[in-house]
MDAnalysis code that builds the backbone (N, CA, C; Angstrom):
import MDAnalysis as mda
import numpy as np

u = mda.Universe.empty(261, n_residues=87, atom_resindex=np.repeat(np.arange(87), 3), trajectory=True)
u.add_TopologyAttr("name", ["N", "CA", "C"] * 87)
u.add_TopologyAttr("resid", np.arange(1, 88))
u.add_TopologyAttr("resname", ["LYS", "VAL", "ASP", "ASN", "ASN", "LYS", "ILE", "VAL", "ALA", "GLY", "ALA", "LEU", "VAL", "ILE", "VAL", "TYR", "ASP", "HIS", "HIS", "LYS", "ARG", "ASP", "LEU", "ASN", "SER", "LYS", "LEU", "MET", "ASP", "VAL", "GLN", "HIS", "ASP", "TYR", "HIS", "ASP", "LEU", "ILE", "LEU", "SER", "THR", "GLN", "HIS", "VAL", "HIS", "LEU", "ALA", "HIS", "GLU", "LEU", "CYS", "LEU", "GLU", "THR", "ILE", "ALA", "ILE", "LYS", "GLY", "LYS", "ALA", "LEU", "GLU", "LEU", "GLN", "SER", "LEU", "SER", "ASP", "LYS", "ILE", "ILE", "ALA", "LEU", "LYS", "GLY", "ILE", "LYS", "HIS", "GLY", "LYS", "LEU", "VAL", "LEU", "THR", "ASP", "ILE"])
u.atoms.positions = np.array([
    [103.505, 106.421, 86.353],
    [102.888, 107.620, 85.766],
    [102.812, 107.450, 84.251],
    [101.685, 107.842, 83.693],
    [101.436, 107.727, 82.258],
    [101.855, 109.031, 81.572],
    [102.498, 108.914, 80.418],
    [102.840, 110.081, 79.592],
    [101.549, 110.823, 79.237],
    [101.512, 112.135, 79.502],
    [100.292, 112.930, 79.301],
    [99.780, 112.926, 77.866],
    [100.671, 112.743, 76.894],
    [100.260, 112.772, 75.490],
    [99.966, 111.390, 74.932],
    [100.161, 110.360, 75.735],
    [99.917, 108.992, 75.289],
    [98.411, 108.713, 75.230],
    [97.995, 107.975, 74.204],
    [96.601, 107.549, 74.115],
    [96.410, 106.368, 75.063],
    [95.457, 106.519, 75.956],
    [95.155, 105.493, 76.953],
    [93.650, 105.266, 76.996],
    [93.244, 104.242, 77.698],
    [91.825, 103.964, 77.914],
    [91.612, 103.785, 79.405],
    [90.369, 103.880, 79.815],
    [90.111, 103.696, 81.228],
    [88.658, 103.886, 81.575],
    [88.447, 104.093, 82.863],
    [87.097, 104.296, 83.369],
    [87.130, 105.313, 84.503],
    [86.107, 106.133, 84.517],
    [85.870, 107.028, 85.635],
    [84.624, 106.509, 86.334],
    [84.749, 106.219, 87.618],
    [83.617, 105.727, 88.408],
    [83.259, 106.810, 89.417],
    [81.989, 107.200, 89.412],
    [81.527, 108.225, 90.354],
    [80.273, 107.745, 91.081],
    [80.132, 108.206, 92.304],
    [78.912, 108.002, 93.095],
    [78.429, 109.397, 93.465],
    [77.147, 109.642, 93.241],
    [76.645, 110.985, 93.507],
    [75.199, 110.979, 93.970],
    [74.837, 112.106, 94.573],
    [73.481, 112.350, 95.060],
    [72.684, 112.995, 93.931],
    [71.780, 112.252, 93.336],
    [71.054, 112.805, 92.187],
    [70.017, 113.863, 92.587],
    [69.802, 114.043, 93.877],
    [68.907, 115.109, 94.336],
    [69.626, 116.446, 94.445],
    [70.957, 116.454, 94.319],
    [71.718, 117.704, 94.412],
    [71.316, 118.613, 93.256],
    [70.931, 119.811, 93.590],
    [70.396, 120.761, 92.597],
    [71.367, 120.984, 91.438],
    [70.864, 120.840, 90.231],
    [71.588, 121.093, 88.978],
    [72.735, 120.127, 88.695],
    [72.950, 119.121, 89.541],
    [74.089, 118.222, 89.313],
    [73.948, 117.434, 88.019],
    [72.769, 116.876, 87.753],
    [72.588, 116.101, 86.519],
    [72.867, 116.957, 85.285],
    [72.402, 118.182, 85.307],
    [72.625, 119.099, 84.188],
    [74.116, 119.410, 84.020],
    [74.796, 119.659, 85.127],
    [76.237, 119.961, 85.072],
    [77.036, 118.746, 84.599],
    [76.643, 117.559, 85.063],
    [77.301, 116.320, 84.611],
    [77.161, 116.162, 83.096],
    [75.967, 116.389, 82.591],
    [75.731, 116.270, 81.148],
    [76.515, 117.322, 80.373],
    [76.584, 118.538, 80.902],
    [77.338, 119.603, 80.230],
    [78.809, 119.215, 80.080],
    [79.421, 118.731, 81.161],
    [80.832, 118.331, 81.105],
    [81.007, 117.162, 80.137],
    [80.118, 116.180, 80.204],
    [80.250, 115.023, 79.322],
    [80.087, 115.430, 77.852],
    [79.206, 116.370, 77.572],
    [79.050, 116.841, 76.191],
    [80.285, 117.616, 75.731],
    [80.895, 118.363, 76.647],
    [82.116, 119.099, 76.309],
    [83.256, 118.152, 75.926],
    [83.249, 116.929, 76.464],
    [84.302, 115.943, 76.222],
    [83.766, 114.724, 75.466],
    [82.727, 114.913, 74.658],
    [82.060, 113.793, 73.988],
    [83.010, 112.940, 73.156],
    [84.066, 113.531, 72.629],
    [85.002, 112.791, 71.783],
    [85.858, 111.804, 72.573],
    [85.886, 111.926, 73.897],
    [86.674, 111.035, 74.748],
    [85.834, 109.924, 75.385],
    [84.521, 110.095, 75.401],
    [83.636, 109.168, 76.117],
    [83.120, 108.093, 75.170],
    [83.386, 106.840, 75.537],
    [82.939, 105.688, 74.743],
    [81.538, 105.253, 75.147],
    [81.281, 105.219, 76.451],
    [79.964, 104.820, 76.943],
    [79.820, 105.224, 78.401],
    [78.579, 105.244, 78.850],
    [78.276, 105.543, 80.247],
    [77.242, 104.538, 80.742],
    [77.505, 103.995, 81.919],
    [76.543, 103.092, 82.552],
    [76.062, 103.760, 83.832],
    [74.752, 103.808, 84.019],
    [74.135, 104.474, 85.160],
    [73.384, 103.435, 85.987],
    [73.677, 103.400, 87.288],
    [73.048, 102.428, 88.187],
    [72.487, 103.169, 89.394],
    [71.269, 102.809, 89.790],
    [70.646, 103.390, 90.988],
    [71.020, 102.534, 92.190],
    [71.768, 103.111, 93.128],
    [72.205, 102.378, 94.327],
    [71.188, 102.464, 95.449],
    [70.569, 103.608, 95.577],
    [69.592, 103.859, 96.631],
    [68.699, 104.993, 96.143],
    [67.725, 105.381, 96.975],
    [66.784, 106.424, 96.565],
    [67.496, 107.682, 96.080],
    [68.575, 108.082, 96.788],
    [69.252, 109.328, 96.436],
    [70.602, 109.129, 95.753],
    [71.135, 107.899, 95.762],
    [72.491, 107.674, 95.245],
    [72.513, 106.963, 93.901],
    [73.375, 107.471, 93.019],
    [73.602, 106.848, 91.714],
    [75.085, 106.558, 91.552],
    [75.372, 105.536, 90.770],
    [76.737, 105.193, 90.405],
    [76.827, 105.254, 88.894],
    [77.862, 105.920, 88.384],
    [78.097, 105.942, 86.951],
    [79.496, 105.438, 86.675],
    [79.604, 104.621, 85.653],
    [80.889, 104.189, 85.133],
    [80.995, 104.760, 83.727],
    [82.007, 105.573, 83.513],
    [82.191, 106.246, 82.232],
    [83.442, 105.680, 81.572],
    [83.264, 104.949, 80.465],
    [84.391, 104.388, 79.712],
    [84.960, 105.480, 78.823],
    [86.293, 105.668, 78.871],
    [86.930, 106.774, 78.172],
    [88.186, 106.327, 77.442],
    [88.537, 107.080, 76.390],
    [89.747, 106.802, 75.619],
    [90.240, 108.105, 75.022],
    [91.551, 108.356, 75.139],
    [92.130, 109.579, 74.592],
    [93.468, 109.855, 75.226],
    [93.974, 111.078, 75.027],
    [95.237, 111.469, 75.647],
    [95.066, 111.505, 77.158],
    [96.053, 110.968, 77.861],
    [95.974, 110.860, 79.320],
    [95.660, 112.204, 79.979],
    [96.290, 113.268, 79.507],
    [96.064, 114.588, 80.095],
    [94.614, 115.032, 79.930],
    [94.017, 114.757, 78.777],
    [92.625, 115.133, 78.535],
    [91.672, 114.308, 79.398],
    [91.975, 113.032, 79.570],
    [91.127, 112.181, 80.417],
    [91.207, 112.633, 81.868],
    [92.397, 113.028, 82.303],
    [92.548, 113.533, 83.670],
    [91.765, 114.824, 83.855],
    [91.797, 115.688, 82.848],
    [91.053, 116.952, 82.903],
    [89.547, 116.698, 82.992],
    [89.041, 115.809, 82.159],
    [87.623, 115.424, 82.204],
    [87.259, 114.910, 83.591],
    [88.057, 113.997, 84.106],
    [87.790, 113.400, 85.417],
    [87.817, 114.438, 86.524],
    [88.812, 115.313, 86.491],
    [88.917, 116.356, 87.524],
    [87.680, 117.249, 87.528],
    [87.192, 117.611, 86.349],
    [86.012, 118.489, 86.270],
    [84.767, 117.796, 86.813],
    [84.611, 116.518, 86.510],
    [83.436, 115.788, 87.003],
    [83.526, 115.577, 88.509],
    [84.667, 115.121, 88.990],
    [84.824, 114.829, 90.422],
    [84.653, 116.095, 91.271],
    [85.007, 117.262, 90.713],
    [84.911, 118.526, 91.457],
    [83.482, 119.067, 91.574],
    [82.538, 118.495, 90.821],
    [81.165, 118.991, 90.872],
    [80.559, 118.763, 92.252],
    [79.857, 119.765, 92.738],
    [79.197, 119.672, 94.046],
    [78.127, 118.586, 93.989],
    [78.187, 117.633, 94.908],
    [77.239, 116.524, 94.940],
    [77.891, 115.194, 94.593],
    [79.094, 115.242, 93.990],
    [79.844, 114.006, 93.725],
    [80.430, 113.553, 95.060],
    [80.045, 112.365, 95.494],
    [80.496, 111.860, 96.796],
    [81.800, 111.081, 96.684],
    [82.019, 110.444, 95.535],
    [83.233, 109.656, 95.331],
    [83.548, 109.636, 93.843],
    [84.809, 109.716, 93.508],
    [85.232, 109.617, 92.126],
    [86.599, 108.974, 92.033],
    [86.762, 108.088, 91.076],
    [88.056, 107.400, 90.902],
    [88.284, 107.185, 89.408],
    [89.470, 107.592, 88.946],
    [89.878, 107.399, 87.561],
    [90.889, 106.264, 87.499],
    [90.673, 105.331, 86.586],
    [91.610, 104.229, 86.347],
    [91.991, 104.270, 84.876],
    [93.292, 104.334, 84.594],
    [93.775, 104.380, 83.217],
    [94.704, 103.206, 82.945],
    [94.762, 102.796, 81.677],
    [95.675, 101.739, 81.260],
    [96.237, 102.062, 79.883],
    [97.482, 101.655, 79.665],
    [98.085, 101.798, 78.333],
    [97.351, 100.889, 77.352],
    [97.281, 101.344, 76.099],
    [96.699, 100.491, 75.071],
    [97.665, 100.386, 73.903],
])
């Protein structure tokens, strides 16, 4: 377990249905709310309806977990996994 106040880096990987109503807008809203933690985002089209995003992040572990929880909880997210590492 990582100390919640420790600065860590990692990646959030999500797979989602881009046809889900308002999902892209909600994803952008959450990412803008946490813009100071996001280093980069890579977007890949897996199939006609499925997208994969890898979001590189850095910040306090608790804040990264909060960001990840909010994104993974969005309706239309089919899979989400957060990976963190000490730096």
